[in-house]
DSSP file (Angstrom, degrees, kcal/mol; ACC not computed):
  #  RESIDUE AA STRUCTURE BP1 BP2  ACC     N-H-->O    O-->H-N    N-H-->O    O-->H-N    TCO  KAPPA ALPHA  PHI   PSI    X-CA   Y-CA   Z-CA
    1    1 A M              0   0    0      0, 0.0    57,-0.1     0, 0.0    14,-0.1   0.000 360.0 360.0 360.0  95.5   25.5   16.9    2.1
    2    2 A A    >   -     0   0    0      1,-0.1     3,-1.4    56,-0.1     4,-0.4  -0.331 360.0-114.0 -71.1 154.0   24.5   19.9    0.0
    3    3 A R  G >  S+     0   0    0      1,-0.3     3,-1.7     2,-0.2    -1,-0.1   0.873 115.8  60.7 -56.2 -38.3   25.4   23.4    1.1
    4    4 A S  G 3  S+     0   0    0      1,-0.3    -1,-0.3    51,-0.0    -2,-0.0   0.780 105.1  48.1 -64.2 -24.8   21.8   24.2    1.6
    5    5 A S  G <  S+     0   0    0     -3,-1.4    -1,-0.3     1,-0.1    -2,-0.2   0.411  93.3  89.3 -93.2   2.4   21.4   21.4    4.1
    6    6 A L  S <  S-     0   0    0     -3,-1.7    -1,-0.1    -4,-0.4     3,-0.1  -0.857  74.4-144.3-102.8 104.3   24.5   22.5    6.0
    7    7 A P        -     0   0    0      0, 0.0    22,-0.9     0, 0.0     2,-0.2  -0.303  22.6-102.5 -69.4 151.7   23.5   25.0    8.7
    8    8 A L  B    S+a   29   0A   0     20,-0.1    22,-0.2     2,-0.1     3,-0.1  -0.528  78.0  62.4 -69.0 132.8   25.7   27.9    9.6
    9    9 A G  S    S-     0   0    0     20,-2.6    20,-0.2    -2,-0.2     0, 0.0  -0.789  92.3 -59.7 139.8-179.3   27.6   27.4   12.8
   10   10 A P  S    S+     0   0    0      0, 0.0     2,-0.3     0, 0.0    -1,-0.1   0.563  86.1 107.6 -79.2 -10.3   30.1   25.4   14.8
   11   11 A A        -     0   0    0     -3,-0.1     2,-0.3    18,-0.1    18,-0.3  -0.523  65.8-133.3 -74.7 131.3   28.4   22.0   14.8
   12   12 A W        -     0   0    0     -2,-0.3     2,-0.4    16,-0.1    16,-0.2  -0.617  18.8-155.1 -80.0 141.1   30.1   19.4   12.5
   13   13 A R  E     -B   27   0A   0     14,-2.5    14,-2.4    -2,-0.3     2,-0.4  -0.966   2.0-149.7-119.9 135.2   27.8   17.4   10.2
   14   14 A K  E     -B   26   0A   0     -2,-0.4    12,-0.2    12,-0.2     4,-0.0  -0.823  32.3-100.4-101.1 142.2   28.5   14.0    8.8
   15   15 A S    >   -     0   0    0     10,-1.0     3,-1.3    -2,-0.4    -1,-0.1  -0.290  18.4-134.2 -60.1 141.9   27.2   13.0    5.4
   16   16 A S  T 3  S+     0   0    0      1,-0.3    -1,-0.2    -3,-0.0    -2,-0.0   0.625 107.4  58.3 -70.3 -12.2   24.1   10.8    5.5
   17   17 A R  T 3  S+     0   0    0      2,-0.0    -1,-0.3     3,-0.0    -2,-0.1   0.076  76.6 145.5-103.5  22.2   25.9    8.7    2.9
   18   18 A S    <   -     0   0    0     -3,-1.3     6,-0.1     1,-0.1     2,-0.1  -0.288  56.9-104.3 -60.6 143.2   28.9    7.9    5.0
   19   19 A A    >   -     0   0    0      4,-0.8     3,-1.9     1,-0.1    -1,-0.1  -0.386  21.8-123.9 -67.1 146.4   30.4    4.5    4.6
   20   20 A S  T 3  S+     0   0    0      1,-0.3    -1,-0.1     2,-0.1    -2,-0.1   0.721 110.1  67.1 -64.9 -19.6   29.6    2.0    7.3
   21   21 A S  T 3  S-     0   0    0      2,-0.1    -1,-0.3     1,-0.0     3,-0.1   0.490 118.4-110.3 -78.5  -2.7   33.4    1.5    7.7
   22   22 A G  S <  S+     0   0    0     -3,-1.9     2,-1.5     1,-0.2    -2,-0.1   0.543  70.6 144.0  87.3   6.8   33.6    5.1    9.0
   23   23 A E        +     0   0    0     16,-0.1    -4,-0.8    15,-0.1     2,-0.3  -0.641  36.4 108.0 -82.1  91.8   35.4    6.4    6.0
   24   24 A C        -     0   0    0     -2,-1.5    15,-1.8    -6,-0.1    16,-0.4  -0.954  59.0-121.4-155.4 172.7   33.9    9.8    5.7
   25   25 A V  E     - C   0  38A   0     -2,-0.3   -10,-1.0    13,-0.2     2,-0.3  -0.810  17.1-143.6-116.3 161.3   34.4   13.5    6.2
   26   26 A E  E     -BC  14  37A   0     11,-2.4    11,-2.1    -2,-0.3     2,-0.3  -0.908  17.3-166.9-121.1 153.9   32.5   16.0    8.3
   27   27 A A  E     -BC  13  36A   0    -14,-2.4   -14,-2.5    -2,-0.3     2,-0.3  -0.973  12.2-173.4-140.5 152.9   31.8   19.6    7.4
   28   28 A R  E     - C   0  35A   0      7,-2.0     7,-2.9    -2,-0.3     2,-0.4  -0.988  23.4-126.9-144.5 147.9   30.6   22.8    9.0
   29   29 A R  E     +aC   8  34A   0    -22,-0.9   -20,-2.6    -2,-0.3     5,-0.2  -0.786  24.8 175.7-103.9 134.9   29.7   26.1    7.3
   30   30 A W  E >   - C   0  33A   0      3,-3.4     3,-1.5    -2,-0.4   -22,-0.0  -0.813  48.4-100.0-122.0 165.1   31.1   29.5    8.2
   31   31 A P  T 3  S+     0   0    0      0, 0.0    20,-0.1     0, 0.0     3,-0.1   0.836 123.8  50.1 -56.7 -31.4   30.4   32.8    6.5
   32   32 A E  T 3  S-     0   0    0      1,-0.2     2,-0.3    18,-0.1    19,-0.1   0.524 126.3 -70.7 -87.9  -4.5   33.8   32.5    4.6
   33   33 A G  E <   -C   30   0A   0     -3,-1.5    -3,-3.4    17,-0.2     2,-0.5  -0.987  64.7 -45.6 152.4-159.7   33.1   28.9    3.4
   34   34 A V  E     -CD  29  49A   0     15,-2.9    15,-2.6    -2,-0.3     2,-0.4  -0.949  41.8-148.2-116.2 125.7   32.9   25.3    4.4
   35   35 A E  E     -CD  28  48A   0     -7,-2.9    -7,-2.0    -2,-0.5     2,-0.4  -0.762  17.5-164.9 -93.7 137.3   35.4   23.7    6.8
   36   36 A I  E     +CD  27  47A   0     11,-3.1    11,-1.9    -2,-0.4     2,-0.3  -0.945  11.5 169.9-127.7 142.2   36.1   20.0    6.2
   37   37 A R  E     -CD  26  46A   0    -11,-2.1   -11,-2.4    -2,-0.4     2,-0.5  -0.960  41.0 -98.3-144.8 163.8   37.8   17.3    8.4
   38   38 A D  E >   -C   25   0A   0      7,-0.5     3,-1.6     3,-0.4     6,-0.3  -0.740  28.8-145.4 -80.6 122.8   38.4   13.6    8.5
   39   39 A S  T 3  S+     0   0    0    -15,-1.8    -1,-0.1    -2,-0.5   -14,-0.1   0.755  98.3  58.0 -65.9 -22.9   35.8   12.1   10.9
   40   40 A K  T 3  S+     0   0    0    -16,-0.4    -1,-0.3     1,-0.3     3,-0.1   0.626 113.5  39.6 -79.4 -12.2   38.3    9.5   12.1
   41   41 A N    X   +     0   0    0     -3,-1.6     3,-2.1     1,-0.1    -3,-0.4  -0.546  67.6 165.0-133.4  66.8   40.7   12.3   13.2
   42   42 A P  T 3  S+     0   0    0      0, 0.0    -1,-0.1     0, 0.0    -3,-0.1   0.686  79.2  47.6 -64.7 -18.3   38.5   15.0   14.7
   43   43 A H  T 3  S+     0   0    0     -3,-0.1     3,-0.1    -5,-0.0    -3,-0.0   0.363  98.4  93.0-100.8   5.0   41.5   16.8   16.3
   44   44 A G  S <  S-     0   0    0     -3,-2.1    -3,-0.0    -6,-0.3     0, 0.0  -0.008  88.6 -51.3 -83.7-167.4   43.6   16.7   13.1
   45   45 A P        -     0   0    0      0, 0.0    -7,-0.5     0, 0.0     2,-0.3  -0.216  50.0-164.5 -68.3 156.5   43.9   19.3   10.4
   46   46 A T  E     -D   37   0A   0     -9,-0.1     2,-0.3    -3,-0.1    -9,-0.2  -0.867   3.3-154.3-128.9 164.9   41.0   20.9    8.6
   47   47 A F  E     -D   36   0A   0    -11,-1.9   -11,-3.1    -2,-0.3     2,-0.4  -0.988   8.5-139.5-140.7 155.2   40.7   22.8    5.4
   48   48 A T  E     -D   35   0A   0     -2,-0.3     2,-0.3   -13,-0.2   -13,-0.2  -0.930  14.7-172.4-117.6 134.9   38.2   25.4    4.2
   49   49 A V  E     -D   34   0A   0    -15,-2.6   -15,-2.9    -2,-0.4    -2,-0.0  -0.857  33.4 -97.0-118.6 157.9   36.8   25.7    0.7
   50   50 A S     >  -     0   0    0     -2,-0.3     4,-2.5   -17,-0.2     5,-0.2  -0.269  34.3-111.4 -67.5 159.9   34.6   28.5   -0.7
   51   51 A A  H  > S+     0   0    0      1,-0.2     4,-2.3     2,-0.2     5,-0.2   0.865 120.6  54.6 -59.5 -36.0   30.8   28.0   -0.8
   52   52 A T  H  > S+     0   0    0      2,-0.2     4,-2.1     1,-0.2    -1,-0.2   0.915 108.6  46.9 -64.4 -43.9   31.1   27.8   -4.6
   53   53 A A  H  > S+     0   0    0      2,-0.2     4,-2.7     1,-0.2    -2,-0.2   0.902 111.9  51.2 -65.5 -41.0   33.7   25.0   -4.4
   54   54 A W  H  X S+     0   0    0     -4,-2.5     4,-2.9     2,-0.2     5,-0.3   0.923 110.2  48.8 -61.3 -45.1   31.6   23.1   -1.9
   55   55 A T  H  X S+     0   0    0     -4,-2.3     4,-1.9     1,-0.2    -1,-0.2   0.900 112.7  48.0 -62.5 -41.2   28.5   23.4   -4.0
   56   56 A A  H  X S+     0   0    0     -4,-2.1     4,-2.4     2,-0.2    -2,-0.2   0.915 113.7  47.4 -65.5 -43.0   30.4   22.2   -7.1
   57   57 A L  H  X S+     0   0    0     -4,-2.7     4,-2.5     2,-0.2     5,-0.2   0.953 114.4  44.1 -64.5 -51.1   31.9   19.2   -5.1
   58   58 A T  H  X S+     0   0    0     -4,-2.9     4,-2.4     1,-0.2    -1,-0.2   0.850 114.0  52.1 -65.8 -32.5   28.7   18.0   -3.6
   59   59 A G  H  X S+     0   0    0     -4,-1.9     4,-2.0    -5,-0.3    -1,-0.2   0.920 110.0  47.8 -66.3 -43.7   26.9   18.5   -6.9
   60   60 A A  H  <>S+     0   0    0     -4,-2.4     5,-2.4     2,-0.2     6,-0.9   0.895 113.4  48.2 -65.3 -40.0   29.6   16.4   -8.7
   61   61 A L  H ><5S+     0   0    0     -4,-2.5     3,-1.3     1,-0.2    -2,-0.2   0.934 112.5  48.6 -63.9 -45.8   29.4   13.7   -6.1
   62   62 A G  H 3<5S+     0   0    0     -4,-2.4    -2,-0.2     1,-0.3    -1,-0.2   0.822 110.5  50.9 -63.9 -32.4   25.6   13.6   -6.2
   63   63 A D  T 3<5S-     0   0    0     -4,-2.0    -1,-0.3    -5,-0.1    -2,-0.2   0.468 115.2-115.6 -84.4  -1.9   25.6   13.4  -10.0
   64   64 A G  T < 5S+     0   0    0     -3,-1.3    -3,-0.2    -4,-0.4    -2,-0.1   0.644  79.8 126.6  78.0  14.6   28.0   10.5   -9.9
   65   65 A L  S   <S+     0   0    0     -5,-2.4     2,-0.4    -6,-0.2    -4,-0.2   0.696  75.2  36.8 -78.1 -18.2   30.8   12.4  -11.6
   66   66 A I  S    S-     0   0    0     -6,-0.9    -2,-0.2    -5,-0.1     7,-0.2  -0.999  79.7-147.8-130.8 132.2   33.2   11.6   -8.8
   67   67 A N    >   -     0   0    0      5,-1.3     3,-1.9    -2,-0.4     5,-0.2  -0.455  35.7 -94.9 -94.2 176.4   33.3    8.2   -7.0
   68   68 A R  T 3  S+     0   0    0      1,-0.3    -1,-0.1    -2,-0.1    -7,-0.0   0.737 124.0  55.4 -65.6 -22.9   34.1    7.7   -3.4
   69   69 A S  T 3  S-     0   0    0      3,-0.1    -1,-0.3     1,-0.0    -3,-0.0   0.551 108.7-124.4 -85.6  -5.6   37.8    6.8   -4.2
   70   70 A G  S <  S+     0   0    0     -3,-1.9    -2,-0.1     2,-0.2     3,-0.1   0.694  73.4 125.6  75.3  19.5   38.1   10.1   -6.0
   71   71 A T  S    S-     0   0    0      1,-0.3     2,-0.4     2,-0.0    -3,-0.1   0.265  73.0-105.5 -97.4  12.9   39.3    8.5   -9.2
   72   72 A G  S    S+     0   0    0     -5,-0.2    -5,-1.3     2,-0.0    -1,-0.3  -0.801  83.2  24.1 105.7-146.4   36.8   10.0  -11.6
   73   73 A H              0   0    0     -2,-0.4    -8,-0.1    -7,-0.2    -7,-0.1  -0.308 360.0 360.0 -62.6 137.5   33.8    8.3  -13.1
   74   74 A P              0   0    0      0, 0.0    -1,-0.2     0, 0.0    -9,-0.1   0.485 360.0 360.0 -63.8 360.0   32.5    5.3  -11.2
């Protein structure tokens, strides 16, 4: 879910590449950055990253530089 496809506002968006097991995150964009949460725990904690960090993360995921387990190269 690239930043450009994440509209500004309160609606949470789930990645189109979410695992069928439900292991995914949701994100929403605010002027100060992108807020992220665990989709299995929608009332749990969230964290916000800068737009620059979000773009770098989604780019690295899209380029295959980070795998879904977060352990580096697939």
